[in-house]
KEKE-3310 file (N, C-alpha, C; in steps of 0.2 Angstrom, whole numbers, plus 5000, padded with zeros to 4 digits):
npx = (4699:4707:4717:4720:4723:4734:4741:4743:4751:4764:4765:4767:4778:4790:4792:4793:4807:4812:4813:4819:4834:4837:4835:4847:4858:4860:4873:4884:4890:4895:4906:4911:4913:4928:4937:4933:4933:4932:4916:4913:4903:4894:4888:4899:4907:4900:4886:4866:4861:4871:4874:4864:4860:4873:4876:4868:4862:4862:4859:4864:4859:4861:4871:4887:4898:4910:4905:4901:4911:4921:4935:4948:4953:4941:4934:4926:4932:4946:4952:4954:4964:4971:4975:4964:4953:4938:4926:4911:4906:4893:4884:4879:4891:4897:4898:4908:4918:4933:4941:4948:4962:4971:4974:4962:4966:4966:4959:4971:4981:4988:4992:4999:4986:4994:5005:5000:4995:5006:5013:5008:5006:5020:5022:5013:5019:5033:5030:5024:5036:5044:5038:5036:5030:5016:5019:5019:5007:4988:4978:4964:4952:4951:4944:4941:4944:4940:4937:4944:4942:4943:4934:4946:4947:4952:4958:4960:4973:4974:4963:4956:4944:4927:4923:4911:4894:4882:4883:4883:4892:4899:4908:4915:4923:4927:4928:4938:4940:4935:4942:4944:4953:4962:4963:4977:4984:4996:5009:5020:5025:5030:5036:5031:5038:5033:5040:5049:5034:5029:5039:5037:5028:5028:5042:5042:5049:5053:5042:5050:5050:5057:5056:5044:5046:5056:5046:5037:5047:5048:5036:5033:5042:5038:5026:5030:5038:5028:5023:5031:5035:5027:5016:5017:5014:5003:4997:4998:5004:5017:5023:5037:5035:5025:5012:5014:5019:5028:5046:5063:5079:5091:5106:5123:5122:5134:5141:5141:5126:5121:5107:5098:5096:5091:5080:5072:5068:5060:5048:5047:5041:5029:5022:5018:5010:5000:4998:4995:5005:5006:5023:5030:5047:5058:5070:5084:5096:5108:5108:5100:5111:5120:5115:5119:5126:5134:5132:5138:5143:5134:5133:5123:5117:5112:5104:5094:5089:5082:5070:5065:5058:5052:5038:5031:5040:5056:5061:5069:5070:5075:5068:5072:5077:5086:5097:5087:5075:5061:5049:5030:5016:5007:4991:4974:4967:4976:4982:4980:4980:4973:4965:4962:4965:4973:4991:4992:4994:4989:4984:4991:4994:4997:5010:5021:5020:5023:5021:5014:5012:5004:5009:4998:4993:4982:4983:4983:4987:4983:4983:4978:4978:4993:5000:5002:5016:5034:5050:5064:5079)
npy = (5118:5130:5124:5110:5113:5119:5109:5098:5110:5111:5097:5094:5102:5096:5083:5088:5093:5079:5072:5080:5077:5064:5064:5071:5072:5059:5056:5058:5053:5042:5031:5032:5047:5050:5056:5069:5086:5101:5100:5084:5082:5082:5094:5103:5102:5107:5116:5114:5116:5114:5100:5093:5094:5092:5079:5070:5057:5049:5044:5055:5062:5049:5041:5050:5061:5056:5041:5042:5049:5042:5042:5051:5062:5069:5078:5094:5102:5098:5096:5108:5112:5106:5107:5101:5097:5092:5077:5071:5055:5050:5061:5077:5089:5100:5119:5127:5116:5106:5098:5081:5081:5068:5052:5042:5026:5015:5018:5015:5019:5036:5042:5054:5062:5064:5058:5043:5042:5043:5032:5023:5026:5024:5010:5005:5010:5006:4991:4990:4994:4982:4972:4957:4947:4954:4962:4956:4947:4949:4954:4949:4955:4968:4956:4957:4960:4949:4938:4923:4910:4905:4903:4891:4887:4874:4875:4868:4867:4883:4882:4881:4894:4889:4888:4886:4885:4888:4887:4876:4869:4860:4864:4870:4882:4879:4874:4863:4858:4862:4868:4874:4887:4891:4909:4914:4924:4937:4941:4952:4959:4974:4986:5002:5013:5019:5032:5035:5043:5048:5058:5061:5069:5080:5084:5088:5080:5069:5056:5040:5027:5017:5004:5000:4999:4988:4979:4980:4977:4961:4956:4958:4952:4939:4935:4935:4923:4915:4916:4910:4896:4892:4883:4871:4864:4870:4864:4872:4876:4883:4895:4890:4877:4869:4858:4850:4858:4865:4861:4864:4863:4869:4882:4886:4903:4911:4911:4921:4924:4912:4914:4921:4912:4901:4909:4913:4894:4894:4902:4899:4886:4888:4896:4886:4877:4884:4896:4914:4929:4943:4939:4933:4937:4930:4929:4922:4935:4934:4927:4936:4949:4942:4941:4955:4958:4963:4958:4947:4955:4965:4978:4979:4975:4957:4960:4967:4963:4952:4958:4963:4952:4946:4956:4956:4961:4962:4951:4951:4940:4939:4932:4917:4904:4897:4895:4899:4900:4907:4908:4914:4913:4930:4933:4934:4923:4915:4912:4922:4928:4929:4944:4945:4956:4970:4978:4982:4995:4987:4990:4982:4979:4986:4984:4983:4997:5002:4998:4987:4984:4980:4975:4968:4955:4947:4935:4924:4912:4909:4895:4895:4887:4876:4873:4885:4889:4891:4883:4884:4877)
npz = (5215:5210:5217:5212:5201:5203:5208:5196:5190:5197:5194:5182:5178:5185:5178:5166:5169:5176:5163:5157:5164:5160:5144:5143:5154:5156:5147:5155:5164:5155:5149:5135:5140:5142:5138:5134:5136:5148:5157:5154:5142:5127:5128:5131:5119:5109:5102:5106:5094:5084:5087:5082:5072:5064:5069:5063:5059:5070:5090:5099:5111:5118:5117:5115:5110:5109:5104:5092:5084:5087:5092:5103:5100:5094:5097:5097:5107:5110:5098:5095:5103:5099:5085:5074:5065:5066:5062:5056:5053:5055:5048:5043:5039:5047:5044:5048:5050:5044:5032:5037:5043:5048:5039:5038:5043:5056:5073:5079:5072:5065:5052:5041:5029:5018:5018:5018:5005:4999:5003:4998:4986:4981:4984:4972:4961:4964:4961:4950:4944:4943:4943:4927:4923:4920:4911:4897:4898:4896:4908:4918:4926:4940:4952:4964:4982:4988:4980:4978:4968:4952:4935:4924:4908:4896:4881:4862:4850:4839:4824:4808:4800:4793:4776:4765:4757:4763:4777:4786:4792:4809:4816:4830:4840:4859:4875:4883:4892:4911:4922:4943:4947:4961:4970:4976:4992:4990:4998:5007:5023:5033:5044:5049:5063:5078:5082:5072:5068:5074:5075:5061:5061:5073:5071:5057:5049:5036:5029:5030:5017:5013:5021:5013:5000:5000:5003:4993:4983:4983:4986:4972:4965:4971:4963:4950:4950:4954:4942:4933:4937:4945:4958:4965:4976:4979:4967:4956:4940:4930:4917:4912:4916:4911:4907:4891:4885:4871:4869:4866:4861:4868:4863:4864:4868:4871:4858:4843:4836:4838:4849:4843:4832:4838:4845:4834:4829:4839:4836:4823:4826:4837:4825:4816:4822:4823:4832:4832:4830:4841:4849:4864:4871:4886:4896:4905:4917:4912:4900:4893:4894:4886:4873:4870:4858:4844:4831:4819:4804:4801:4809:4820:4838:4841:4850:4844:4831:4835:4841:4832:4829:4837:4843:4854:4865:4874:4885:4903:4919:4936:4943:4936:4936:4930:4917:4903:4890:4886:4876:4872:4861:4867:4870:4873:4870:4876:4887:4902:4916:4931:4943:4957:4968:4964:4970:4985:4999:5015:5031:5048:5059:5079:5089:5103:5103:5089:5072:5060:5044:5027:5012:4999:4989:4975:4962:4948:4936:4923:4910:4895:4884:4883:4873:4866:4871:4871:4876:4878:4882)
capx = (4701:4715:4723:4721:4728:4742:4744:4744:4757:4770:4770:4768:4787:4794:4790:4799:4814:4814:4814:4829:4837:4834:4838:4852:4864:4862:4880:4888:4892:4894:4915:4914:4915:4934:4943:4932:4935:4926:4911:4910:4896:4892:4888:4905:4911:4893:4878:4864:4859:4873:4872:4856:4865:4880:4875:4857:4855:4864:4857:4870:4861:4863:4880:4889:4902:4914:4903:4902:4918:4928:4941:4946:4954:4935:4928:4928:4937:4951:4953:4954:4967:4979:4976:4965:4946:4932:4920:4906:4905:4885:4879:4882:4897:4894:4900:4916:4923:4938:4945:4952:4969:4973:4971:4958:4968:4963:4961:4975:4989:4987:4997:4994:4985:4997:5009:4997:4995:5013:5014:5002:5009:5027:5022:5010:5025:5038:5026:5020:5040:5048:5032:5036:5026:5010:5021:5015:4999:4983:4977:4957:4951:4953:4937:4938:4949:4934:4938:4946:4944:4942:4934:4950:4946:4958:4956:4963:4975:4969:4960:4953:4938:4923:4921:4906:4890:4876:4886:4880:4898:4897:4915:4915:4927:4924:4936:4941:4939:4935:4943:4943:4958:4962:4968:4982:4987:5003:5009:5025:5025:5033:5036:5033:5041:5030:5045:5047:5028:5028:5046:5035:5022:5032:5048:5038:5054:5048:5042:5057:5047:5061:5053:5038:5049:5059:5040:5033:5049:5047:5029:5031:5046:5035:5020:5033:5040:5024:5017:5036:5036:5020:5015:5013:5008:4993:4993:4999:5009:5019:5024:5041:5034:5016:5011:5009:5023:5032:5052:5067:5085:5095:5113:5126:5122:5141:5141:5138:5120:5116:5102:5093:5091:5085:5072:5066:5065:5054:5044:5043:5036:5024:5018:5017:5006:4993:4997:4998:5009:5014:5026:5036:5053:5058:5075:5087:5097:5113:5106:5099:5115:5123:5113:5121:5135:5136:5129:5141:5144:5129:5135:5118:5118:5112:5097:5091:5087:5077:5065:5061:5056:5043:5037:5029:5045:5059:5060:5074:5067:5079:5067:5071:5082:5093:5098:5083:5073:5054:5044:5027:5011:5003:4987:4969:4965:4980:4982:4978:4980:4967:4970:4959:4967:4981:4996:4993:4997:4986:4985:4989:4990:5000:5015:5026:5019:5026:5015:5015:5009:5006:5011:4997:4987:4979:4982:4984:4989:4976:4987:4973:4981:4998:5003:5007:5022:5041:5053:5071:5082)
capy = (5119:5130:5117:5105:5116:5123:5102:5098:5112:5107:5091:5096:5104:5089:5079:5090:5094:5075:5071:5085:5075:5058:5063:5078:5073:5054:5053:5064:5047:5036:5032:5037:5054:5049:5062:5075:5091:5103:5093:5077:5081:5084:5100:5106:5103:5106:5119:5109:5117:5111:5096:5089:5095:5089:5070:5069:5051:5045:5045:5059:5063:5044:5039:5056:5064:5051:5037:5042:5050:5037:5048:5054:5069:5071:5084:5102:5107:5094:5097:5117:5112:5102:5113:5096:5099:5085:5079:5067:5051:5050:5065:5081:5091:5110:5125:5127:5109:5106:5092:5079:5079:5064:5048:5036:5020:5013:5021:5014:5024:5042:5045:5061:5060:5065:5051:5038:5042:5044:5024:5019:5028:5022:5004:5003:5014:4998:4984:4991:4994:4977:4966:4957:4944:4958:4967:4953:4943:4950:4955:4946:4957:4965:4952:4961:4958:4944:4932:4917:4906:4906:4895:4889:4883:4873:4876:4865:4874:4885:4879:4885:4895:4886:4889:4884:4891:4887:4886:4869:4869:4864:4864:4876:4883:4874:4871:4855:4855:4866:4868:4879:4889:4895:4915:4916:4929:4937:4948:4956:4963:4978:4992:5009:5013:5026:5037:5039:5044:5053:5063:5066:5074:5085:5087:5086:5077:5065:5048:5035:5024:5011:4995:4999:4998:4982:4973:4980:4974:4956:4954:4959:4945:4933:4937:4933:4917:4911:4915:4907:4891:4888:4883:4863:4862:4871:4861:4879:4877:4890:4895:4885:4871:4868:4852:4850:4866:4864:4861:4865:4862:4879:4880:4892:4907:4915:4911:4926:4922:4906:4917:4923:4908:4898:4912:4910:4890:4894:4906:4894:4881:4891:4899:4880:4875:4890:4902:4922:4934:4946:4935:4939:4934:4931:4927:4925:4940:4929:4926:4944:4950:4937:4946:4961:4958:4963:4951:4946:4962:4970:4982:4978:4971:4955:4958:4970:4957:4947:4961:4963:4944:4945:4961:4956:4962:4955:4953:4947:4941:4938:4925:4911:4896:4894:4901:4897:4907:4906:4912:4914:4916:4931:4934:4930:4917:4908:4914:4926:4932:4931:4946:4946:4965:4975:4975:4989:4992:4987:4991:4972:4980:4988:4980:4986:5002:5000:4996:4985:4984:4974:4975:4961:4957:4942:4934:4915:4913:4904:4895:4889:4883:4875:4872:4891:4891:4886:4884:4883:4874)
capz = (5208:5211:5222:5209:5194:5207:5208:5188:5187:5199:5191:5173:5179:5187:5172:5160:5172:5173:5155:5153:5167:5157:5140:5140:5158:5157:5147:5160:5168:5151:5149:5129:5139:5148:5135:5133:5139:5154:5160:5149:5140:5121:5125:5131:5113:5104:5107:5104:5086:5079:5086:5081:5063:5063:5070:5058:5060:5077:5097:5104:5118:5124:5116:5116:5104:5108:5100:5083:5081:5089:5093:5110:5097:5088:5101:5095:5113:5111:5093:5094:5107:5093:5080:5071:5065:5070:5057:5060:5048:5052:5049:5039:5041:5048:5039:5052:5051:5039:5030:5042:5044:5048:5035:5041:5043:5062:5076:5081:5069:5064:5046:5040:5021:5012:5021:5017:4999:4997:5005:4995:4977:4980:4982:4967:4957:4965:4959:4940:4938:4945:4940:4922:4918:4917:4906:4893:4898:4898:4913:4919:4933:4945:4953:4970:4987:4992:4975:4981:4965:4945:4930:4920:4901:4890:4873:4858:4847:4833:4818:4801:4801:4787:4772:4763:4754:4767:4784:4788:4796:4815:4819:4834:4847:4865:4881:4881:4900:4914:4931:4944:4950:4967:4967:4982:4990:4988:5001:5011:5028:5033:5049:5053:5070:5081:5085:5066:5066:5081:5071:5055:5065:5078:5069:5050:5045:5028:5034:5028:5017:5014:5022:5009:4993:5001:5004:4987:4978:4985:4980:4964:4962:4971:4955:4943:4951:4953:4933:4929:4939:4949:4966:4966:4982:4976:4960:4951:4935:4928:4909:4910:4918:4909:4907:4885:4881:4867:4870:4861:4865:4869:4861:4867:4867:4870:4851:4839:4830:4842:4852:4838:4829:4843:4844:4827:4829:4843:4831:4819:4832:4838:4821:4812:4826:4822:4833:4827:4834:4844:4853:4868:4873:4891:4895:4913:4914:4908:4892:4891:4894:4879:4866:4866:4853:4838:4826:4813:4800:4801:4815:4827:4842:4840:4852:4839:4827:4840:4845:4827:4827:4844:4845:4860:4870:4875:4894:4909:4923:4940:4946:4931:4943:4926:4910:4899:4888:4885:4869:4871:4859:4869:4869:4880:4871:4877:4894:4906:4924:4934:4947:4964:4969:4963:4976:4987:5008:5019:5041:5048:5069:5083:5093:5106:5101:5083:5068:5053:5038:5023:5006:4999:4982:4973:4958:4946:4931:4917:4905:4893:4878:4885:4867:4864:4875:4869:4882:4876:4891)
cpx = (4706:4717:4726:4725:4735:4748:4748:4751:4763:4771:4771:4778:4791:4796:4792:4805:4815:4815:4821:4835:4840:4838:4846:4857:4864:4868:4885:4893:4894:4903:4914:4916:4921:4939:4942:4934:4931:4920:4909:4905:4899:4894:4894:4908:4907:4889:4873:4861:4865:4876:4867:4858:4868:4878:4868:4857:4860:4862:4861:4869:4862:4869:4887:4894:4906:4911:4899:4907:4922:4934:4943:4948:4947:4932:4932:4935:4944:4954:4954:4960:4972:4978:4969:4959:4944:4929:4913:4903:4896:4882:4881:4887:4895:4900:4907:4922:4926:4938:4947:4960:4973:4968:4966:4959:4963:4964:4969:4985:4985:4993:4992:4992:4990:5004:5006:4995:5001:5014:5012:5004:5016:5026:5018:5016:5029:5037:5026:5029:5042:5043:5036:5032:5019:5013:5020:5011:4996:4982:4969:4956:4950:4945:4938:4944:4947:4935:4942:4945:4940:4941:4942:4949:4951:4954:4964:4967:4971:4969:4959:4949:4935:4922:4916:4898:4883:4876:4882:4887:4898:4902:4914:4919:4925:4931:4934:4937:4939:4938:4944:4950:4958:4966:4972:4984:4993:5006:5017:5023:5031:5032:5036:5035:5036:5035:5048:5040:5027:5032:5041:5031:5023:5036:5044:5048:5051:5050:5047:5050:5052:5059:5048:5041:5051:5052:5038:5037:5049:5043:5030:5033:5041:5030:5024:5035:5035:5019:5024:5035:5030:5020:5016:5012:5004:4991:4994:5003:5011:5020:5032:5041:5026:5017:5007:5012:5028:5041:5056:5073:5089:5100:5117:5126:5127:5143:5139:5132:5117:5109:5098:5093:5088:5079:5069:5067:5059:5049:5041:5040:5031:5022:5015:5013:4998:4993:5001:5002:5004:5015:5029:5043:5054:5064:5079:5092:5106:5112:5104:5104:5121:5122:5112:5126:5133:5135:5133:5147:5141:5130:5128:5120:5112:5103:5089:5085:5080:5070:5062:5057:5051:5043:5032:5031:5048:5061:5065:5070:5073:5077:5067:5077:5089:5095:5093:5081:5065:5051:5037:5021:5008:4997:4980:4966:4969:4984:4981:4981:4976:4970:4962:4959:4972:4985:4993:4994:4992:4989:4987:4989:4999:5005:5020:5023:5021:5023:5017:5009:5009:5005:5005:4992:4987:4978:4985:4983:4985:4982:4981:4973:4989:5003:5007:5013:5028:5045:5059:5076:5086)
cpy = (5123:5126:5113:5106:5117:5113:5099:5102:5109:5100:5089:5097:5098:5081:5082:5092:5085:5070:5074:5080:5069:5059:5067:5077:5066:5051:5055:5056:5041:5037:5035:5045:5055:5057:5066:5080:5094:5097:5087:5077:5085:5093:5106:5106:5107:5113:5111:5108:5114:5103:5091:5091:5091:5080:5070:5064:5046:5048:5050:5058:5058:5040:5045:5057:5060:5044:5037:5047:5047:5038:5049:5063:5071:5077:5089:5104:5102:5096:5104:5116:5110:5104:5105:5097:5093:5085:5071:5064:5050:5054:5070:5086:5097:5113:5128:5121:5110:5098:5087:5079:5075:5055:5041:5027:5016:5019:5021:5019:5031:5042:5050:5059:5059:5059:5045:5037:5044:5033:5020:5019:5026:5013:5002:5007:5009:4996:4984:4992:4987:4970:4964:4953:4950:4964:4963:4948:4948:4948:4953:4948:4964:4962:4955:4957:4949:4938:4926:4911:4911:4902:4895:4882:4880:4871:4871:4869:4875:4881:4883:4887:4890:4888:4883:4887:4890:4887:4880:4865:4867:4860:4871:4877:4884:4874:4863:4852:4862:4863:4873:4880:4894:4904:4914:4921:4927:4942:4947:4963:4970:4983:4998:5010:5019:5033:5039:5044:5048:5061:5066:5071:5082:5087:5089:5084:5070:5059:5044:5028:5018:5002:4993:4998:4992:4976:4973:4973:4963:4953:4953:4955:4937:4930:4932:4924:4911:4909:4911:4897:4888:4889:4877:4861:4865:4869:4867:4877:4882:4889:4891:4879:4866:4862:4854:4855:4861:4864:4860:4865:4868:4877:4885:4899:4913:4916:4916:4923:4915:4909:4920:4916:4902:4899:4911:4902:4890:4897:4901:4887:4884:4894:4893:4876:4878:4894:4908:4923:4938:4941:4938:4932:4935:4927:4926:4931:4938:4931:4932:4948:4949:4939:4953:4962:4960:4958:4953:4954:4966:4977:4983:4975:4965:4954:4963:4967:4954:4952:4963:4958:4945:4953:4963:4958:4959:4955:4948:4947:4939:4932:4917:4907:4896:4897:4896:4901:4901:4909:4908:4917:4922:4933:4932:4927:4912:4907:4923:4926:4936:4935:4948:4954:4966:4975:4983:4989:4993:4986:4983:4976:4982:4982:4985:4992:5004:5000:4995:4981:4978:4974:4967:4963:4949:4939:4926:4917:4906:4901:4892:4883:4881:4878:4879:4894:4886:4888:4883:4882:4868)
cpz = (5207:5212:5216:5203:5196:5207:5201:5185:5190:5196:5183:5173:5181:5183:5167:5164:5170:5167:5152:5155:5164:5152:5138:5145:5157:5151:5150:5164:5162:5150:5142:5134:5143:5144:5134:5138:5144:5160:5158:5148:5133:5121:5127:5126:5110:5107:5103:5099:5082:5081:5085:5072:5062:5063:5070:5063:5066:5084:5100:5109:5122:5123:5115:5110:5101:5104:5094:5082:5082:5090:5099:5104:5093:5091:5096:5100:5110:5101:5091:5096:5100:5087:5074:5070:5067:5067:5062:5055:5046:5051:5046:5045:5040:5044:5042:5051:5043:5037:5034:5038:5041:5042:5040:5043:5050:5067:5081:5079:5066:5058:5043:5029:5018:5011:5019:5010:4996:4999:4999:4985:4977:4981:4975:4961:4956:4960:4952:4939:4940:4941:4932:4919:4917:4910:4897:4890:4900:4904:4913:4926:4932:4945:4959:4975:4987:4987:4974:4975:4957:4940:4925:4917:4899:4885:4869:4855:4841:4825:4813:4801:4795:4784:4768:4760:4758:4773:4787:4794:4803:4819:4824:4841:4853:4869:4882:4888:4906:4921:4936:4948:4954:4967:4974:4984:4993:4993:5007:5016:5029:5041:5047:5059:5071:5082:5077:5063:5068:5076:5067:5058:5068:5074:5061:5048:5041:5032:5028:5023:5012:5013:5016:5004:4994:5000:4997:4980:4981:4983:4973:4962:4965:4965:4952:4943:4951:4945:4930:4930:4944:4955:4966:4969:4980:4967:4953:4947:4932:4920:4908:4912:4915:4905:4896:4881:4877:4870:4868:4865:4865:4867:4865:4866:4867:4863:4848:4835:4832:4845:4848:4834:4832:4844:4838:4826:4834:4840:4828:4822:4831:4830:4814:4816:4824:4825:4832:4832:4837:4850:4856:4870:4878:4892:4904:4911:4912:4901:4887:4889:4887:4873:4865:4864:4848:4832:4819:4811:4798:4806:4819:4829:4842:4843:4848:4834:4832:4841:4839:4826:4831:4845:4851:4866:4873:4883:4897:4913:4929:4943:4940:4935:4938:4919:4904:4896:4888:4881:4871:4867:4864:4867:4874:4878:4872:4883:4898:4911:4928:4941:4951:4964:4968:4970:4978:4997:5011:5028:5043:5057:5071:5087:5096:5103:5091:5078:5061:5048:5033:5015:5004:4989:4981:4968:4955:4941:4925:4913:4900:4886:4879:4877:4864:4869:4874:4874:4877:4882:4888)
residu = (UNK:UNK:UNK:UNK:UNK:UNK:UNK:UNK:UNK:UNK:UNK:UNK:UNK:UNK:UNK:UNK:UNK:UNK:UNK:UNK:UNK:UNK:UNK:UNK:UNK:UNK:UNK:UNK:UNK:UNK:UNK:UNK:UNK:UNK:UNK:UNK:UNK:UNK:UNK:UNK:UNK:UNK:UNK:UNK:UNK:UNK:UNK:UNK:UNK:UNK:UNK:UNK:UNK:UNK:UNK:UNK:UNK:UNK:UNK:UNK:UNK:UNK:UNK:UNK:UNK:UNK:UNK:UNK:UNK:UNK:UNK:UNK:UNK:UNK:UNK:UNK:UNK:UNK:UNK:UNK:UNK:UNK:UNK:UNK:UNK:UNK:UNK:UNK:UNK:UNK:UNK:UNK:UNK:UNK:UNK:UNK:UNK:UNK:UNK:UNK:UNK:UNK:UNK:UNK:UNK:UNK:UNK:UNK:UNK:UNK:UNK:UNK:UNK:UNK:UNK:UNK:UNK:UNK:UNK:UNK:UNK:UNK:UNK:UNK:UNK:UNK:UNK:UNK:UNK:UNK:UNK:UNK:UNK:UNK:UNK:UNK:UNK:UNK:UNK:UNK:UNK:UNK:UNK:UNK:UNK:UNK:UNK:UNK:UNK:UNK:UNK:UNK:UNK:UNK:UNK:UNK:UNK:UNK:UNK:UNK:UNK:UNK:UNK:UNK:UNK:UNK:UNK:UNK:UNK:UNK:UNK:UNK:UNK:UNK:UNK:UNK:UNK:UNK:UNK:UNK:UNK:UNK:UNK:UNK:UNK:UNK:UNK:UNK:UNK:UNK:UNK:UNK:UNK:UNK:UNK:UNK:UNK:UNK:UNK:UNK:UNK:UNK:UNK:UNK:UNK:UNK:UNK:UNK:UNK:UNK:UNK:UNK:UNK:UNK:UNK:UNK:UNK:UNK:UNK:UNK:UNK:UNK:UNK:UNK:UNK:UNK:UNK:UNK:UNK:UNK:UNK:UNK:UNK:UNK:UNK:UNK:UNK:UNK:UNK:UNK:UNK:UNK:UNK:UNK:UNK:UNK:UNK:UNK:UNK:UNK:UNK:UNK:UNK:UNK:UNK:UNK:UNK:UNK:UNK:UNK:UNK:UNK:UNK:UNK:UNK:UNK:UNK:UNK:UNK:UNK:UNK:UNK:UNK:UNK:UNK:UNK:UNK:UNK:UNK:UNK:UNK:UNK:UNK:UNK:UNK:UNK:UNK:UNK:UNK:UNK:UNK:UNK:UNK:UNK:UNK:UNK:UNK:UNK:UNK:UNK:UNK:UNK:UNK:UNK:UNK:UNK:UNK:UNK:UNK:UNK:UNK:UNK:UNK:UNK:UNK:UNK:UNK:UNK:UNK:UNK:UNK:UNK:UNK:UNK:UNK:UNK:UNK:UNK:UNK:UNK:UNK:UNK:UNK:UNK:UNK:UNK:UNK:UNK:UNK:UNK:UNK:UNK:UNK:UNK:UNK:UNK:UNK:UNK:UNK:UNK:UNK:UNK:UNK:UNK:UNK:UNK:UNK:UNK:UNK:UNK:UNK:UNK:UNK:UNK:UNK:UNK:UNK:UNK:UNK:UNK:UNK:UNK:UNK:UNK:UNK:UNK:UNK)
# end
């Protein structure tokens, strides 16, 4: 009986050792430990107690540190050498961990968090400053990055409300037809060079975001071009070529007072059709400059009188291909801009150690009542 008990004890110890070898040391041969320090195992970076707390929801004994952290510099041993903290996205953060230093873009590029925020902020501010259409057109959305189409209803010109004693009138506002408007992507790419990113990290030189500014300006101009001219190959009309719009002949604005009188005629046309203010005026840069003349003997610039007439604002757009003027009755019932996603920076990918980014957004103009538009051309 004693020999039998000793035999059971030896076999029990052997089983425990086998289990320890299976669950604790099997990761040593895994390729995910290639960049780990010391003995290439989790325990060279963390204690077992810390691992169980930090890697709460992942099988760290079978996958290893890097399978969770997904970056060679994420192990605490390497992180301490580089002065960068580590974190686990699948579990709780241990008390000794700090906020990640680098922005989580991809595993290929590591921008400082403040640089990534600066990049996004610069693009946002640049786009907001250069966009013209969004300054007077109501925005519908954002609908989300995945939104690829949106309903487009067309309405008749405004009509009077009914007046009677019993409410028996049956006239109601309804769409004359419904179509589907596709929301295209608007984007422009730019590069950040590997040497510039390294210089920023090691030499603390400011990151140059000039390329991002240029891409933001190009993207903003392209959206305005779609708003004003549309895209015929995609069946999209713009404010300057929409079917059913009002068209008036433009006079010579180099003559004092002609510009103001043309705008008055356009406003009268829209008002007589039932479209209420506010109205907005958009002109080419040349016509905008011609409005800055003293109007007769009033001592005021001509544009000041125009601004009193169109409370929706007076704007100039460099995307106007010729000297035309646009007067539109702004209002969600007449038109809006369906936005899938506002312009932002996305990472495109690496090439030759350098990194390509993209300023990208999506939007489409919805003209619900083309009679609310009047062009002077």
